[in-house]
Structure formats: C-alpha cells, structure tokens
C-alpha positions as CSV (number, residue, x, y, z in Angstrom):
1,M,-19.1,-16.6,-16.5
2,T,-16.7,-18.4,-18.9
3,D,-13.0,-18.8,-18.5
4,Q,-12.5,-15.0,-18.4
5,V,-13.7,-12.4,-16.0
6,R,-15.3,-9.3,-17.5
7,L,-13.7,-6.4,-15.7
8,G,-15.4,-3.0,-15.4
9,I,-12.8,-0.2,-15.1
10,V,-14.2,2.7,-13.2
11,G,-12.2,5.8,-14.0
12,Y,-10.1,6.1,-17.2
13,G,-7.2,8.1,-16.0
14,A,-3.6,7.1,-15.7
15,Q,-4.3,3.9,-13.7
16,G,-7.5,2.9,-15.5
17,S,-6.0,3.3,-18.9
18,M,-2.9,1.3,-17.9
19,Y,-5.1,-1.6,-16.7
20,A,-7.0,-1.5,-19.9
21,K,-3.8,-1.7,-21.9
22,L,-2.4,-4.6,-19.9
23,I,-5.6,-6.6,-20.6
24,R,-5.7,-5.6,-24.3
25,D,-2.1,-6.7,-24.6
26,G,-2.8,-10.1,-23.2
27,A,-0.9,-9.6,-19.9
28,V,-4.0,-10.8,-18.0
29,P,-5.1,-14.0,-19.7
30,S,-8.1,-14.6,-17.4
31,M,-9.6,-11.2,-18.0
32,T,-11.3,-9.2,-20.6
33,I,-12.5,-5.6,-20.5
34,G,-16.3,-5.8,-20.0
35,A,-17.0,-2.0,-19.7
36,I,-15.4,1.3,-18.8
37,A,-17.0,4.2,-17.0
38,D,-15.9,7.8,-16.5
39,I,-17.9,11.0,-15.8
40,D,-15.5,13.0,-18.1
41,A,-16.6,13.1,-21.7
42,D,-13.0,13.5,-23.0
43,K,-11.9,10.4,-21.1
44,R,-14.8,8.4,-22.4
45,A,-13.8,9.4,-25.9
46,K,-10.3,8.3,-25.3
47,A,-11.5,5.0,-23.8
48,A,-13.8,4.3,-26.8
49,E,-11.0,5.0,-29.3
50,A,-8.5,2.8,-27.5
51,N,-10.9,0.0,-26.7
52,P,-13.2,-0.5,-29.7
53,G,-16.2,-2.7,-29.0
54,V,-16.1,-2.1,-25.3
55,A,-19.2,-0.6,-23.6
56,I,-18.5,2.9,-22.3
57,H,-20.7,4.3,-19.6
58,E,-21.2,7.8,-18.2
59,S,-21.3,6.8,-14.6
60,F,-20.3,4.1,-12.1
61,D,-24.0,3.4,-11.4
62,A,-24.7,2.8,-15.1
63,L,-21.8,0.4,-15.4
64,V,-22.9,-1.6,-12.4
65,A,-26.5,-1.9,-13.7
66,S,-25.4,-2.7,-17.2
67,G,-24.8,-6.5,-16.9
68,D,-21.6,-6.0,-18.9
69,V,-19.2,-6.9,-16.1
70,D,-18.5,-9.6,-13.5
71,A,-16.1,-7.5,-11.4
72,V,-15.0,-3.9,-11.1
73,I,-11.8,-2.0,-10.3
74,T,-12.1,1.4,-8.8
75,T,-9.5,3.9,-10.1
76,V,-11.1,6.9,-8.6
77,P,-10.3,9.5,-5.8
78,H,-9.5,7.9,-2.5
79,F,-12.7,8.8,-0.7
80,L,-14.8,6.9,-3.3
81,H,-13.0,3.5,-3.0
82,P,-15.1,2.2,-0.1
83,E,-18.4,3.7,-1.4
84,M,-17.9,2.1,-4.8
85,G,-16.6,-1.1,-3.4
86,I,-19.7,-1.5,-1.2
87,A,-22.0,-0.6,-4.1
88,A,-20.4,-3.2,-6.4
89,L,-20.5,-5.9,-3.8
90,N,-24.1,-5.2,-3.0
91,A,-24.8,-5.5,-6.7
92,G,-23.3,-9.0,-6.7
93,L,-20.1,-8.0,-8.4
94,H,-16.5,-8.9,-7.3
95,A,-14.5,-5.8,-6.3
96,L,-10.9,-4.8,-6.6
97,V,-10.2,-1.4,-5.0
98,E,-7.2,0.7,-5.8
99,K,-4.9,1.7,-2.9
100,P,-5.5,3.1,-0.4
101,A,-8.6,1.2,0.6
102,G,-10.0,4.5,1.8
103,V,-9.1,7.7,3.7
104,Y,-10.3,6.9,7.2
105,T,-10.6,3.6,9.1
106,K,-14.4,3.9,9.7
107,Q,-15.3,3.9,6.0
108,V,-12.9,1.0,5.3
109,A,-14.3,-1.0,8.2
110,E,-17.8,-0.6,6.6
111,L,-16.4,-1.9,3.3
112,N,-14.8,-4.9,5.0
113,A,-18.0,-5.7,6.8
114,V,-20.0,-5.8,3.6
115,A,-17.4,-7.9,1.9
116,A,-17.3,-10.3,4.9
117,S,-21.1,-10.7,4.6
118,K,-20.7,-11.8,1.0
119,P,-18.2,-14.7,1.1
120,E,-19.3,-15.8,-2.4
121,L,-17.7,-12.7,-3.8
122,T,-14.0,-11.9,-4.2
123,F,-12.7,-8.7,-2.6
124,A,-9.1,-7.6,-3.2
125,I,-7.0,-4.4,-3.2
126,M,-4.4,-3.3,-5.7
127,F,-1.2,-3.8,-3.6
128,N,0.9,-4.6,-6.6
129,Q,4.1,-4.4,-4.6
130,R,3.0,-7.6,-2.9
131,N,3.6,-9.2,-6.3
132,N,7.2,-7.9,-6.4
133,P,9.2,-11.1,-6.3
134,L,11.8,-9.4,-4.0
135,Y,9.3,-8.6,-1.3
136,R,7.6,-11.9,-1.6
137,R,10.9,-13.7,-1.0
138,L,11.7,-11.4,2.0
139,K,8.3,-12.2,3.5
140,E,9.1,-15.9,3.1
141,I,12.4,-15.5,4.9
142,V,10.9,-13.5,7.8
143,D,7.9,-15.8,8.2
144,A,10.2,-18.9,8.2
145,G,12.1,-17.4,11.1
146,E,15.4,-17.3,9.2
147,I,16.5,-14.1,10.8
148,G,14.8,-14.9,14.1
149,D,12.4,-12.6,15.9
150,I,12.2,-9.0,14.7
151,L,13.8,-6.5,17.0
152,R,13.8,-3.3,14.9
153,T,12.6,-2.1,11.5
154,N,13.5,1.0,9.6
155,W,12.2,2.3,6.2
156,L,13.6,5.5,4.8
157,I,11.6,6.2,1.6
158,T,12.1,9.8,0.4
159,N,12.2,9.2,-3.4
160,W,8.7,10.5,-3.8
161,W,9.8,13.9,-5.0
162,R,7.0,16.1,-6.3
163,P,7.3,19.7,-7.6
164,Q,4.8,22.4,-6.8
165,G,3.3,22.0,-10.2
166,Y,2.2,18.5,-9.4
167,Y,0.0,19.8,-6.6
168,D,-1.3,22.8,-8.6
169,Q,-2.7,20.7,-11.4
170,S,-6.0,19.8,-9.6
171,E,-8.0,21.6,-6.9
172,W,-8.6,18.4,-5.0
173,R,-5.0,17.3,-4.9
174,A,-3.1,17.6,-1.5
175,T,-6.2,18.7,0.3
176,W,-7.9,17.1,3.4
177,G,-11.3,17.1,1.8
178,G,-10.3,16.1,-1.7
179,E,-7.5,13.6,-1.0
180,G,-7.5,13.0,2.7
181,G,-3.8,13.6,3.2
182,G,-0.5,13.9,1.5
183,V,2.4,11.6,1.1
184,L,0.9,8.9,3.5
185,V,-2.3,8.5,1.4
186,N,-0.9,9.3,-2.1
187,Q,2.7,8.1,-2.5
188,A,3.5,5.8,0.5
189,P,0.6,3.4,0.9
190,H,2.5,0.6,-0.8
191,Q,5.4,0.9,1.7
192,L,3.0,1.2,4.7
193,D,1.4,-2.1,3.5
194,L,4.6,-3.9,2.8
195,W,6.0,-2.8,6.1
196,Q,3.1,-4.4,8.0
197,W,2.7,-7.3,5.6
198,I,6.3,-8.4,6.2
199,C,7.0,-7.2,9.8
200,G,3.6,-7.3,11.5
201,V,1.0,-4.8,12.5
202,P,2.2,-2.3,15.2
203,K,0.4,-1.5,18.4
204,S,1.0,2.2,18.6
205,V,2.8,5.1,16.9
206,F,4.3,8.4,17.8
207,A,4.9,10.7,14.9
208,K,6.1,14.1,13.8
209,A,4.7,15.4,10.5
210,A,5.2,18.6,8.6
211,F,2.2,20.1,6.8
212,G,3.0,22.3,3.9
213,Y,6.7,22.2,5.0
214,R,8.4,22.6,1.6
215,R,5.3,22.8,-0.7
216,E,2.3,25.2,-0.7
217,I,-0.2,22.5,0.4
218,A,-2.4,21.8,3.4
219,V,-1.4,18.2,4.0
220,E,1.8,16.4,5.1
221,D,4.9,16.5,2.8
222,E,7.3,15.0,5.4
223,V,6.8,12.4,8.1
224,T,8.9,10.7,10.8
225,A,7.0,8.0,12.7
226,L,8.2,5.7,15.5
227,I,6.1,2.6,16.0
228,D,5.9,0.1,18.9
229,Y,5.1,-3.5,18.1
230,G,4.1,-4.1,21.7
231,N,6.8,-6.8,22.5
232,G,9.8,-4.6,22.8
233,A,10.4,-4.3,19.1
234,T,10.2,-0.9,17.4
235,G,10.3,0.6,14.0
236,V,10.9,3.9,12.2
237,F,9.3,5.2,9.0
238,V,10.5,8.3,7.3
239,T,9.0,9.7,4.1
240,A,8.9,13.0,2.2
241,T,8.2,14.6,-1.2
242,H,10.9,17.3,-1.3
243,D,14.1,15.2,-1.6
244,I,15.0,15.5,-5.3
245,V,17.7,12.8,-5.0
246,G,15.7,10.5,-2.6
247,T,16.5,7.3,-0.7
248,D,14.8,4.0,-0.5
249,R,16.4,1.8,2.2
250,F,14.5,-0.8,4.3
251,E,16.1,-2.6,7.2
252,I,14.8,-5.5,9.3
253,L,17.0,-6.5,12.3
254,G,16.2,-9.9,13.9
255,T,17.6,-11.9,16.7
256,Q,19.5,-14.1,14.3
257,G,20.1,-12.0,11.2
258,K,19.4,-8.9,9.2
259,I,17.8,-7.8,5.9
260,V,18.9,-4.6,4.1
261,V,17.0,-3.6,1.0
262,E,18.3,-0.9,-1.3
263,G,16.1,0.8,-3.9
264,S,13.4,-1.9,-3.6
265,K,15.7,-3.9,-6.0
266,T,18.5,-5.5,-4.1
267,A,18.3,-7.2,-0.7
268,T,21.3,-8.4,1.4
269,V,20.3,-11.1,3.9
270,T,22.6,-11.9,6.7
271,R,21.9,-15.1,8.7
272,L,23.8,-15.5,12.0
273,N,25.1,-19.0,12.7
274,K,23.6,-18.7,16.2
275,P,21.2,-16.2,17.8
276,E,23.0,-12.9,18.5
277,I,22.5,-13.4,22.3
278,E,24.4,-16.7,22.1
279,L,27.2,-15.2,20.1
280,S,27.5,-12.5,22.7
281,A,27.6,-14.9,25.6
282,G,30.4,-16.9,23.9
283,M,32.8,-14.1,23.0
284,D,35.2,-12.2,25.2
285,M,37.1,-8.9,24.6
286,S,39.8,-10.6,22.6
287,D,37.2,-11.9,20.2
288,V,35.8,-8.4,20.0
289,M,39.2,-7.0,19.1
290,R,39.7,-9.6,16.4
291,L,36.3,-8.7,15.0
292,F,37.0,-5.0,14.9
293,M,40.4,-5.5,13.4
294,G,39.0,-7.7,10.6
295,E,40.8,-10.8,11.9
296,F,37.6,-12.8,12.4
297,D,36.5,-15.0,9.6
298,P,32.9,-13.9,8.9
299,A,31.9,-17.5,8.2
300,E,32.4,-18.1,11.9
301,L,29.6,-15.8,12.6
302,Y,27.3,-15.5,9.6
303,T,26.5,-16.1,6.0
304,T,25.4,-13.5,3.5
305,E,23.1,-13.7,0.5
306,V,22.3,-11.1,-2.0
307,I,18.9,-11.3,-3.6
308,E,17.9,-9.4,-6.8
309,F,15.0,-9.8,-9.2
310,E,14.1,-8.1,-12.5
311,S,10.6,-6.8,-12.5
312,A,9.1,-5.9,-15.9
313,W,7.0,-2.7,-16.2
314,G,3.3,-3.4,-15.4
315,G,4.1,-7.0,-14.4
316,Q,3.2,-6.5,-10.8
317,H,-0.1,-4.9,-11.6
318,A,-0.9,-7.5,-14.2
319,G,-0.1,-10.2,-11.7
320,V,-2.6,-8.8,-9.2
321,L,-5.2,-8.6,-11.9
322,E,-4.6,-12.2,-13.0
323,N,-4.6,-13.4,-9.4
324,F,-7.9,-11.6,-8.7
325,A,-9.4,-13.3,-11.8
326,Q,-8.1,-16.7,-10.8
327,A,-9.5,-16.2,-7.3
328,I,-12.9,-15.6,-8.9
329,L,-12.6,-18.5,-11.4
330,T,-10.9,-21.2,-9.4
331,G,-10.8,-20.0,-5.8
332,A,-7.1,-19.3,-5.9
333,E,-5.6,-17.6,-2.7
334,L,-5.5,-13.8,-3.1
335,L,-2.1,-12.0,-3.0
336,A,-3.8,-9.0,-1.6
337,P,-7.1,-9.6,0.2
338,G,-9.2,-6.5,0.3
339,S,-9.7,-6.9,4.1
340,E,-6.1,-6.2,4.7
341,G,-6.3,-2.7,3.2
342,I,-7.5,-1.3,6.5
343,N,-4.1,-1.9,8.1
344,G,-2.3,0.8,6.1
345,V,-5.2,3.2,6.5
346,R,-5.3,2.7,10.2
347,L,-1.6,3.4,10.5
348,A,-1.8,6.5,8.3
349,N,-4.7,7.7,10.5
350,A,-2.7,7.1,13.7
351,I,0.3,9.0,12.3
352,H,-1.8,12.0,11.4
353,L,-3.6,12.0,14.8
354,S,-0.3,11.7,16.6
355,A,1.2,14.6,14.7
356,W,-1.9,16.7,15.3
357,T,-2.1,15.9,19.0
358,G,1.6,15.5,19.9
359,R,1.0,12.2,21.7
360,E,1.4,8.5,21.1
361,V,-1.7,6.9,19.4
362,D,-2.9,3.3,19.8
363,L,-3.8,1.8,16.5
364,D,-6.9,0.3,18.1
365,S,-8.2,3.7,19.3
366,D,-11.7,4.9,18.5
367,P,-11.9,5.6,14.8
368,D,-14.4,8.5,15.4
369,V,-11.7,10.4,17.1
370,Y,-9.7,10.5,13.9
371,L,-12.7,11.2,11.8
372,D,-13.7,14.2,14.0
373,A,-10.2,15.6,13.7
374,L,-10.1,15.1,9.9
375,N,-13.4,16.9,9.6
376,E,-12.0,19.8,11.5
377,H,-9.2,20.1,9.0
378,I,-11.7,19.8,6.1
379,A,-13.9,22.5,7.5
380,E,-10.9,24.8,7.8
381,E,-10.2,24.3,4.1
382,G,-13.8,25.2,3.2
383,K,-13.5,23.5,-0.1
384,F,-15.1,20.1,0.4
385,P,-17.9,18.6,2.6
386,T,-17.1,16.9,5.8
387,R,-17.3,13.1,6.1
388,A,-19.8,10.9,7.9
C-alpha cells in the first residue's frame, strides 16, 4: 500500500456513486477508487462511464478476489452489511460498512467478533453525523461534565417524511424480510447512534410503534420510545415518516445545565453557575417570584452560549472516508469504530420487540428472542426467506 487506500465500492446506487464522486473530486485525499462492483448491468455501465480506468466487477466476490482493493465499503441492502463485512475481513481487507451495521443484533455481533479477531485490520461504520462539528462539540461538552450528570434526554425527529411512492418503488423496501424494519432502520439510525454516542447507552426501553399507520407498508412508520438509563435518568425518542412539515429538536437536561438543538444546526447551551440542587436549596419563594416576574438577572443563575456550524454537502461523508483511510495508513483514531454499530441495532431491536410484546425490554436480553419474532413477521409476509 502506498500513501492512498484503494477503496472497493460495493453497490453503485445513490450512496456508492456519491462516494465515488467525492473521491474523484479529491475530497478524500488519502483514497483512490480501486474497483466498483454491482450485480446490475445498468449500474455497472454507469460506473464505468463515470469512473474511466476503474475496474468494474459483476459481484462482490469478484471484487474481493481481484486484488484491486485494500478496503471495501458496503452500500448494499441492510441484511448484507454483516455478511459482506465478514467476508471482506476474512479476505484480509479493511471494512467500512454503511449504516445500519445490520438488521438484528446476532448478525452484528458475529461481524464484531470477526473484526475483533483481526486487530491488524481497520473496521468502521459510516456514521457520518459523528463528523458533524455541531454534534462533536456537544459530545465534548457532555463528556467534560459542563452540564453535569444527565437527567433526561428527548429527541423529536419527525422530518423523515416519505410519500407512498417512495415505498412503492421497490419490492424489498419497507418490508421485514427485505429491509428489516421501517423508520428505525432506514431513516433514523444516525439519530439512534448520536443519541447513545453523546448521552450513553440505555439499559431498557418501553415503546409504542405503529406499523403501516399512515402508509401502506408492513413496518413501522411512527415510533415513541421511553428509555431508562438505569440510574434514574430517562429519555424519549419520537420519530415518524408522515409529518410533512417535520421537527428536529434534541434536548439534554443535566444537573448543571441544558442543551437544546434545533434542526441539527443550532445548539443553545445553558450552563448553571451552580448545580440546580444547590440553587434550589439557596432560594426562597421571594426569589421564585422575582424569577417568574423577570426581575432576576439571568447572569446570577446561568450563562448561555449559541453554537452553530456550517456543514458543506458531502463533507461529513468525506471526513469519515478520510478518517478511515488515515486509520489504515497511520493508525489514526476512528471517528466511528465499526464495533459501535451494534448499539443502534440493539436499541432498534428492543424498540420493535417492546412494541410487539407490549412490555419493557432490556437491551441485554437474548438476541434470539428478537430474531425469532422477526422471522415470524418475515414468514407472514411470505416474500423473503427467514434469517439464521
């Protein structure tokens, strides 16, 4: 290997072609396109036209065996991410899987185990939102304890509006056997990842989900989930695909402050001068009246900072690709280690299972329980095979 990683792009759809363009345009200096694979002849033709001189293969297996690449990225249906990631790693190739890492925890755990057995190889996941400077800054603030210990989190993310035609364009879309779920596995994996990345992995979840609520689909198009962090702190996650105006609002309440994010673009960070419990102990009802009447100088209680960053189109994805390449070439720390992809899958599985059973589900519960339930839903569809 020289000073550039030869990337094999598996799947030349919307994502695969975008990654190829970013590399062609020089947005990923440490990468070059080694090869592209797609089972669709039309897509192979488009890939050849847009990427002259790049080897084009008819299958993933052919790409892996070609010797044309040092690493692969899997821009394929969700169920195939673990399978292809494992095959690439076993072939001695570095692997970057698209989100989600898989559909069910058991298959992602198998991928993680193979990756852990090959420490000489780099394994990452395309959580490009982790490269959003706004969320990176918020994680720094939370990790540094600037708003104290987390008491409550809320994320209302309903700007994933999709019309019926979106679901009708492919037989596999919005099915249990073809996609493995709805909004939780297609649109919202980035938020599920960021939520846990910044606020911590929850212990259990109780959820209500609507399946085919406002669209003619088998899977979930609306979700309300209540999580328990196990230390008294709780969180709520609400998402849907039928709100045409949509809302994206993320709140983190701590013992010494609060963060409110609007539209994933602007964050207002409030830092209390003292922990809230100390402010409470030091104030009487006259202070409360002054506060409610606007007579209290806010500076006596807290400071406020507004954080906003510009984020160029494709910059987050290019940053993850470059970071992946640098991890291979220089040992740089990964922004999104592949092993962490299981967290969002495990939470999505627990939300599904809770909605199906009507009970609270521990995130450490037996993964076979979820897989058995998933296979029952796949069997009812009768379109795709069950999963092992």
